[in-house]
Backbone as JSON Lines, residues from 0, in Angstrom:
{"i":0,"aa":"X","n":[119.79,105.5,113.23],"ca":[120.85,105.03,114.05],"c":[122.06,105.48,113.41]}
{"i":1,"aa":"X","n":[123.23,105.7,114.25],"ca":[124.39,106.25,113.66],"c":[125.54,105.05,113.65]}
{"i":2,"aa":"X","n":[126.66,105.31,112.95],"ca":[127.75,104.43,112.96],"c":[128.09,104.05,114.4]}
{"i":3,"aa":"X","n":[128.27,105.02,115.25],"ca":[128.65,104.75,116.65],"c":[127.59,103.83,117.28]}
{"i":4,"aa":"X","n":[126.38,104.07,117.06],"ca":[125.21,103.14,117.62],"c":[125.61,101.64,117.08]}
{"i":5,"aa":"X","n":[125.88,101.43,115.85],"ca":[126.07,100.06,115.23],"c":[127.38,99.51,115.97]}
{"i":6,"aa":"X","n":[128.39,100.43,116.13],"ca":[129.54,99.87,116.76],"c":[129.32,99.55,118.17]}
{"i":7,"aa":"X","n":[128.44,100.09,118.89],"ca":[128.02,99.86,120.29],"c":[127.42,98.5,120.22]}
{"i":8,"aa":"X","n":[126.55,98.22,119.37],"ca":[125.77,96.97,119.19],"c":[126.91,95.87,118.93]}
{"i":9,"aa":"X","n":[127.8,96.09,117.96],"ca":[128.73,95.09,117.63],"c":[129.58,94.69,118.89]}
{"i":10,"aa":"X","n":[129.99,95.7,119.68],"ca":[130.76,95.48,120.74],"c":[129.93,94.74,121.77]}
{"i":11,"aa":"X","n":[128.66,94.79,121.96],"ca":[127.8,94.16,122.86],"c":[127.75,92.75,122.42]}
{"i":12,"aa":"X","n":[127.4,92.53,121.24],"ca":[127.08,91.11,120.78],"c":[128.44,90.18,120.39]}
{"i":13,"aa":"X","n":[129.55,91.11,120.06],"ca":[130.79,90.38,119.88],"c":[131.19,89.83,118.47]}
{"i":14,"aa":"X","n":[130.52,90.5,117.57],"ca":[130.72,90.24,116.1],"c":[130.21,91.36,115.2]}
{"i":15,"aa":"X","n":[130.64,91.38,113.93],"ca":[130.3,92.34,112.82],"c":[128.82,92.14,112.49]}
{"i":16,"aa":"X","n":[128.1,93.08,112.48],"ca":[126.71,93.01,111.9],"c":[126.82,92.87,110.44]}
{"i":17,"aa":"X","n":[125.73,92.25,109.88],"ca":[125.5,92.1,108.45],"c":[125.49,93.37,107.7]}
{"i":18,"aa":"X","n":[126.04,93.52,106.6],"ca":[126.1,94.68,105.87],"c":[124.63,95.3,105.63]}
{"i":19,"aa":"X","n":[123.78,94.34,105.14],"ca":[122.41,94.54,104.79],"c":[121.71,95.32,105.99]}
{"i":20,"aa":"X","n":[121.9,94.82,107.06],"ca":[121.29,95.35,108.35],"c":[122.0,96.77,108.64]}
{"i":21,"aa":"X","n":[123.14,96.82,108.63],"ca":[123.86,98.13,108.71],"c":[123.23,99.19,107.84]}
{"i":22,"aa":"X","n":[123.34,98.84,106.56],"ca":[122.81,99.86,105.68],"c":[121.46,100.34,105.89]}
{"i":23,"aa":"X","n":[120.51,99.39,106.23],"ca":[119.23,99.66,106.5],"c":[118.99,100.61,107.7]}
{"i":24,"aa":"X","n":[119.72,100.29,108.81],"ca":[119.69,101.01,110.09],"c":[120.26,102.36,109.92]}
{"i":25,"aa":"X","n":[121.2,102.54,109.04],"ca":[121.72,103.94,108.95],"c":[120.83,104.83,108.11]}
{"i":26,"aa":"X","n":[119.98,104.28,107.33],"ca":[118.86,105.04,106.61],"c":[117.66,104.43,106.87]}
{"i":27,"aa":"X","n":[117.22,104.56,108.2],"ca":[116.07,104.03,108.58],"c":[114.79,104.25,108.0]}
{"i":28,"aa":"X","n":[114.25,103.08,107.32],"ca":[112.9,103.33,106.54],"c":[111.6,103.41,107.16]}
{"i":29,"aa":"X","n":[111.6,103.33,108.33],"ca":[110.15,103.3,109.03],"c":[110.0,104.58,109.95]}
{"i":30,"aa":"X","n":[108.73,104.99,110.25],"ca":[108.68,106.06,111.06],"c":[108.97,105.92,112.5]}
{"i":31,"aa":"X","n":[109.34,107.02,113.31],"ca":[109.66,106.72,114.6],"c":[108.46,106.36,115.44]}
{"i":32,"aa":"X","n":[108.41,105.55,116.39],"ca":[107.45,105.23,117.16],"c":[106.31,104.37,116.5]}
{"i":33,"aa":"X","n":[106.77,103.75,115.28],"ca":[105.83,102.77,114.52],"c":[105.89,101.42,115.29]}
{"i":34,"aa":"X","n":[105.11,100.5,114.74],"ca":[105.15,99.26,115.18],"c":[106.55,98.69,114.86]}
{"i":35,"aa":"X","n":[107.07,98.92,113.66],"ca":[108.36,98.4,113.19],"c":[109.41,98.94,114.13]}
{"i":36,"aa":"X","n":[109.53,100.26,114.35],"ca":[110.46,100.88,115.32],"c":[110.38,100.15,116.76]}
{"i":37,"aa":"X","n":[109.06,99.84,117.16],"ca":[108.89,99.27,118.5],"c":[109.21,97.89,118.54]}
{"i":38,"aa":"X","n":[108.91,97.13,117.57],"ca":[108.9,95.72,117.65],"c":[109.68,94.97,116.58]}
{"i":39,"aa":"X","n":[109.23,95.14,115.41],"ca":[109.95,94.36,114.42],"c":[111.29,94.64,113.89]}
{"i":40,"aa":"X","n":[111.75,95.89,114.0],"ca":[113.01,96.29,113.57],"c":[113.47,97.52,114.41]}
{"i":41,"aa":"X","n":[113.63,97.46,115.66],"ca":[113.92,98.62,116.44],"c":[115.18,99.4,115.97]}
{"i":42,"aa":"X","n":[115.09,100.66,115.99],"ca":[115.99,101.71,115.69],"c":[116.7,102.26,116.89]}
{"i":43,"aa":"X","n":[116.95,101.52,117.95],"ca":[117.37,101.92,119.26],"c":[118.57,100.79,119.72]}
{"i":44,"aa":"X","n":[119.74,101.26,119.89],"ca":[120.67,100.45,120.17],"c":[120.38,99.6,121.38]}
{"i":45,"aa":"X","n":[119.7,100.24,122.37],"ca":[119.51,99.31,123.76],"c":[118.54,98.36,123.48]}
{"i":46,"aa":"X","n":[117.46,98.5,122.6],"ca":[116.68,97.6,122.23],"c":[117.17,96.38,121.38]}
{"i":47,"aa":"X","n":[118.17,96.63,120.6],"ca":[118.77,95.75,119.78],"c":[119.74,94.94,120.66]}
{"i":48,"aa":"X","n":[120.41,95.46,121.49],"ca":[121.39,94.79,122.53],"c":[120.4,93.89,123.39]}
{"i":49,"aa":"X","n":[119.31,94.37,123.89],"ca":[118.5,93.53,124.63],"c":[117.96,92.39,124.12]}
{"i":50,"aa":"X","n":[117.62,92.58,122.57],"ca":[117.12,91.48,121.83],"c":[118.23,90.36,121.75]}
{"i":51,"aa":"X","n":[119.27,90.69,121.85],"ca":[120.4,89.73,121.65],"c":[121.25,89.23,122.92]}
{"i":52,"aa":"X","n":[120.83,89.77,124.0],"ca":[121.46,89.33,125.22],"c":[120.26,88.31,125.97]}
{"i":53,"aa":"X","n":[120.93,87.25,126.37],"ca":[119.74,86.29,126.81],"c":[118.86,85.83,125.75]}
{"i":54,"aa":"X","n":[119.35,85.83,124.46],"ca":[118.46,85.33,123.42],"c":[118.29,83.85,123.63]}
{"i":55,"aa":"X","n":[117.28,83.25,122.9],"ca":[117.31,81.76,122.89],"c":[118.54,81.22,122.12]}
{"i":56,"aa":"X","n":[118.88,80.2,122.52],"ca":[120.11,79.58,121.67],"c":[119.48,78.65,120.61]}
{"i":57,"aa":"X","n":[120.06,78.93,119.37],"ca":[119.59,78.1,118.25],"c":[120.7,77.29,117.91]}
{"i":58,"aa":"X","n":[120.49,76.03,117.95],"ca":[121.59,75.07,117.53],"c":[121.23,74.4,116.31]}
{"i":59,"aa":"X","n":[121.76,74.77,115.11],"ca":[121.51,74.2,113.98],"c":[122.72,74.4,112.87]}
{"i":60,"aa":"X","n":[122.95,73.42,112.16],"ca":[124.18,73.64,111.32],"c":[123.73,74.62,110.33]}
{"i":61,"aa":"X","n":[122.35,74.9,110.1],"ca":[122.09,75.91,108.98],"c":[122.22,77.25,109.37]}
{"i":62,"aa":"X","n":[122.39,77.59,110.8],"ca":[122.45,78.97,111.33],"c":[123.83,79.05,111.99]}
{"i":63,"aa":"X","n":[124.74,80.0,111.42],"ca":[126.04,80.1,111.86],"c":[125.99,80.94,113.22]}
{"i":64,"aa":"X","n":[125.57,82.16,113.1],"ca":[125.4,83.07,114.28],"c":[124.22,83.93,114.18]}
{"i":65,"aa":"X","n":[123.16,83.5,115.0],"ca":[121.89,84.22,114.84],"c":[122.06,85.7,115.4]}
{"i":66,"aa":"X","n":[121.43,86.56,114.72],"ca":[121.46,88.05,115.24],"c":[119.76,88.22,115.25]}
{"i":67,"aa":"X","n":[119.38,88.61,116.49],"ca":[117.97,88.89,116.49],"c":[117.55,90.33,116.19]}
{"i":68,"aa":"X","n":[116.63,90.42,115.44],"ca":[116.29,91.74,114.83],"c":[115.22,92.34,115.61]}
{"i":69,"aa":"X","n":[114.29,91.7,116.05],"ca":[113.03,92.18,116.76],"c":[112.06,91.04,116.85]}
{"i":70,"aa":"X","n":[110.69,91.55,116.95],"ca":[109.63,90.56,117.26],"c":[108.3,90.87,116.55]}
{"i":71,"aa":"X","n":[107.49,90.12,116.61],"ca":[106.17,90.26,116.14],"c":[105.3,91.04,117.22]}
{"i":72,"aa":"X","n":[105.78,91.3,118.28],"ca":[105.12,91.91,119.39],"c":[104.51,90.93,120.36]}
{"i":73,"aa":"X","n":[104.73,89.43,120.1],"ca":[104.13,88.42,120.81],"c":[105.23,87.3,120.77]}
{"i":74,"aa":"X","n":[104.85,86.19,120.43],"ca":[105.62,85.07,120.59],"c":[106.56,84.67,119.55]}
{"i":75,"aa":"X","n":[107.02,85.55,118.69],"ca":[107.98,85.18,117.69],"c":[109.06,86.34,117.55]}
{"i":76,"aa":"X","n":[110.32,85.9,117.52],"ca":[111.32,86.77,117.35],"c":[112.13,86.71,116.13]}
{"i":77,"aa":"X","n":[112.41,87.64,115.37],"ca":[113.04,87.43,113.95],"c":[114.45,87.47,114.09]}
{"i":78,"aa":"X","n":[115.13,86.72,113.23],"ca":[116.61,86.79,113.25],"c":[117.15,86.47,111.86]}
{"i":79,"aa":"X","n":[118.52,86.86,111.69],"ca":[119.16,86.52,110.41],"c":[120.55,85.71,110.95]}
{"i":80,"aa":"X","n":[121.1,85.14,110.07],"ca":[122.46,84.61,110.3],"c":[123.53,85.59,110.06]}
{"i":81,"aa":"X","n":[124.11,86.1,111.03],"ca":[125.01,87.18,110.82],"c":[126.39,86.89,110.05]}
{"i":82,"aa":"X","n":[126.45,85.52,109.9],"ca":[127.74,85.05,109.21],"c":[127.28,85.06,107.58]}
{"i":83,"aa":"X","n":[126.24,85.1,107.26],"ca":[125.78,84.97,105.89],"c":[125.37,86.08,105.3]}
{"i":84,"aa":"X","n":[126.16,86.55,104.33],"ca":[125.81,88.0,103.53],"c":[124.47,88.18,102.98]}
{"i":85,"aa":"X","n":[123.82,87.14,102.62],"ca":[122.43,87.08,102.09],"c":[121.51,86.19,102.89]}
{"i":86,"aa":"X","n":[121.6,86.43,104.15],"ca":[120.68,85.49,104.92],"c":[119.22,85.67,104.74]}
{"i":87,"aa":"X","n":[118.59,84.64,104.7],"ca":[117.01,84.75,104.93],"c":[116.79,85.27,106.37]}
{"i":88,"aa":"X","n":[115.53,85.6,106.41],"ca":[114.95,85.95,107.87],"c":[114.26,84.98,108.4]}
{"i":89,"aa":"X","n":[114.49,84.73,109.57],"ca":[113.85,83.49,110.31],"c":[112.9,83.97,111.46]}
{"i":90,"aa":"X","n":[111.98,83.28,111.68],"ca":[111.01,83.59,112.9],"c":[111.26,82.4,114.01]}
{"i":91,"aa":"X","n":[111.77,82.85,115.02],"ca":[111.94,81.68,116.19],"c":[110.69,81.85,117.03]}
{"i":92,"aa":"X","n":[110.02,80.69,117.4],"ca":[108.8,80.63,118.0],"c":[109.19,80.31,119.45]}
{"i":93,"aa":"X","n":[108.95,81.31,120.31],"ca":[109.31,81.24,121.73],"c":[108.47,79.91,122.47]}
{"i":94,"aa":"X","n":[107.28,79.88,122.07],"ca":[106.64,78.72,122.7],"c":[107.05,77.37,122.31]}
{"i":95,"aa":"X","n":[107.5,77.11,121.0],"ca":[107.86,75.77,120.77],"c":[109.4,75.53,120.63]}
{"i":96,"aa":"X","n":[110.23,76.52,120.65],"ca":[111.6,76.57,120.49],"c":[111.96,76.28,118.94]}
{"i":97,"aa":"X","n":[111.07,76.35,117.97],"ca":[111.44,75.92,116.66],"c":[111.5,77.31,115.98]}
{"i":98,"aa":"X","n":[112.19,77.11,114.71],"ca":[112.22,78.37,113.92],"c":[111.89,77.97,112.45]}
{"i":99,"aa":"X","n":[111.51,78.87,111.58],"ca":[111.2,78.72,110.09],"c":[111.59,79.84,109.36]}
{"i":100,"aa":"X","n":[111.65,79.67,108.15],"ca":[111.91,80.91,107.44],"c":[110.84,81.86,107.22]}
{"i":101,"aa":"X","n":[110.99,83.18,107.66],"ca":[109.88,84.1,107.44],"c":[109.98,84.82,106.07]}
{"i":102,"aa":"X","n":[111.28,85.16,105.6],"ca":[111.38,85.86,104.32],"c":[112.66,85.36,103.75]}
{"i":103,"aa":"X","n":[112.71,84.97,102.51],"ca":[113.81,84.57,101.76],"c":[114.96,85.64,101.52]}
{"i":104,"aa":"X","n":[114.58,86.86,101.5],"ca":[115.57,87.81,101.34],"c":[115.35,89.07,102.5]}
{"i":105,"aa":"X","n":[116.4,89.84,102.41],"ca":[116.06,90.9,103.5],"c":[115.1,91.89,102.85]}
{"i":106,"aa":"X","n":[115.12,92.12,101.63],"ca":[114.1,93.04,100.87],"c":[112.8,92.42,101.14]}
{"i":107,"aa":"X","n":[112.6,91.14,101.04],"ca":[111.16,90.57,101.24],"c":[110.75,90.92,102.59]}
{"i":108,"aa":"X","n":[111.7,90.72,103.68],"ca":[111.34,91.13,105.11],"c":[110.89,92.59,105.32]}
{"i":109,"aa":"X","n":[111.76,93.5,104.63],"ca":[111.46,94.94,104.82],"c":[109.95,95.06,104.1]}
{"i":110,"aa":"X","n":[109.78,94.53,103.09],"ca":[108.45,94.73,102.37],"c":[107.23,94.19,103.4]}
{"i":111,"aa":"X","n":[107.55,92.98,104.08],"ca":[106.45,92.55,104.94],"c":[106.49,93.54,106.16]}
{"i":112,"aa":"X","n":[107.4,94.07,106.65],"ca":[107.33,95.12,107.57],"c":[106.64,96.24,107.21]}
{"i":113,"aa":"X","n":[106.78,96.72,106.03],"ca":[106.01,98.0,105.41],"c":[104.48,97.61,105.43]}
{"i":114,"aa":"X","n":[104.2,96.32,104.95],"ca":[103.01,95.95,104.82],"c":[102.02,96.04,106.29]}
{"i":115,"aa":"X","n":[102.92,95.48,107.25],"ca":[102.26,95.44,108.79],"c":[102.2,96.9,109.13]}
{"i":116,"aa":"X","n":[103.02,97.75,109.06],"ca":[103.08,99.24,109.4],"c":[101.88,99.9,108.67]}
{"i":117,"aa":"X","n":[101.74,99.65,107.39],"ca":[100.57,100.12,106.71],"c":[99.27,99.75,107.31]}
{"i":118,"aa":"X","n":[99.02,98.46,107.42],"ca":[97.82,98.07,108.06],"c":[97.36,98.55,109.29]}
{"i":119,"aa":"X","n":[98.43,98.59,110.23],"ca":[98.2,99.29,111.42],"c":[97.96,100.66,111.32]}
{"i":120,"aa":"X","n":[98.74,101.43,110.51],"ca":[98.29,102.92,110.34],"c":[96.82,103.02,109.69]}
{"i":121,"aa":"X","n":[96.58,102.15,108.86],"ca":[95.12,102.31,108.29],"c":[94.12,101.9,109.41]}
{"i":122,"aa":"X","n":[94.17,101.01,110.29],"ca":[93.41,100.62,111.36],"c":[93.35,101.81,112.39]}
{"i":123,"aa":"X","n":[94.5,102.4,112.72],"ca":[94.42,103.6,113.42],"c":[93.61,104.73,112.95]}
{"i":124,"aa":"X","n":[93.87,104.9,111.63],"ca":[92.99,106.03,110.91],"c":[91.53,105.86,111.05]}
{"i":125,"aa":"X","n":[91.32,104.55,110.76],"ca":[89.84,104.17,110.91],"c":[89.14,104.36,112.22]}
{"i":126,"aa":"X","n":[89.9,104.07,113.19],"ca":[89.39,104.25,114.61],"c":[89.31,105.66,114.97]}
{"i":127,"aa":"X","n":[90.35,106.41,114.46],"ca":[90.19,107.97,114.82],"c":[89.02,108.52,114.09]}
{"i":128,"aa":"X","n":[88.8,108.14,112.97],"ca":[87.57,108.7,112.07],"c":[86.31,108.34,112.68]}
{"i":129,"aa":"X","n":[86.25,107.08,113.24],"ca":[85.03,106.72,113.95],"c":[84.88,107.45,115.17]}
{"i":130,"aa":"X","n":[85.79,107.65,115.93],"ca":[85.67,108.46,117.16],"c":[85.47,109.84,116.92]}
{"i":131,"aa":"X","n":[85.88,110.45,115.93],"ca":[85.53,111.86,115.63],"c":[84.04,111.92,115.1]}
{"i":132,"aa":"X","n":[83.72,110.91,114.28],"ca":[82.26,110.97,113.84],"c":[81.36,110.88,115.11]}
{"i":133,"aa":"X","n":[81.69,110.08,116.18],"ca":[80.84,110.05,117.37],"c":[80.86,111.13,118.08]}
{"i":134,"aa":"X","n":[82.02,112.02,118.2],"ca":[82.04,113.15,118.96],"c":[81.18,114.3,118.28]}
{"i":135,"aa":"X","n":[81.2,114.27,116.93],"ca":[80.41,115.23,116.24],"c":[78.92,114.96,116.17]}
{"i":136,"aa":"X","n":[78.49,113.96,116.62],"ca":[76.89,113.56,116.63],"c":[76.17,114.41,117.75]}
{"i":137,"aa":"X","n":[74.94,114.65,117.55],"ca":[74.14,115.19,118.52],"c":[73.91,114.03,119.58]}
{"i":138,"aa":"X","n":[73.34,114.36,120.78],"ca":[73.16,113.2,121.74],"c":[72.16,112.27,121.26]}
{"i":139,"aa":"X","n":[71.13,112.75,120.53],"ca":[70.08,111.83,120.03],"c":[70.42,110.88,118.81]}
{"i":140,"aa":"X","n":[71.61,111.38,118.23],"ca":[72.15,110.63,116.97],"c":[73.02,109.31,117.44]}
{"i":141,"aa":"X","n":[73.43,109.41,118.73],"ca":[74.29,108.31,119.14],"c":[73.59,106.84,118.91]}
{"i":142,"aa":"X","n":[72.22,106.85,119.19],"ca":[71.49,105.58,119.01],"c":[71.07,105.19,117.66]}
{"i":143,"aa":"X","n":[71.35,105.99,116.73],"ca":[71.12,105.65,115.16],"c":[72.08,104.79,114.52]}
């Protein structure tokens, strides 16, 4: 993401993005088209803006200005308090309307994303290896 992209997001949401988020997106640490890029921490201004328009309203004295980062690909959306320079990362549960702390620091959240991406990559590699081994078998070996 570029500085212009970040400014576009800021114009759309109406406030300054947290410095830790800006720094991460300017040097995006995850592969393009990965689960992180698609869901957990999108590297696309349109996706980030979409995550923050029509977002659930969080009314809590603990959260000043929620900024939605991404999702788990299902029923949870991740957010930070954009007014806090050291915000924890929270998970908002769409089904219940409640939120909880997901990671106590930004670095911890990024580590969690790395673990998820690594697990998905390992599963995909295993599936590819299995499919390749099936293709290389003789017809009569498929029943073994």
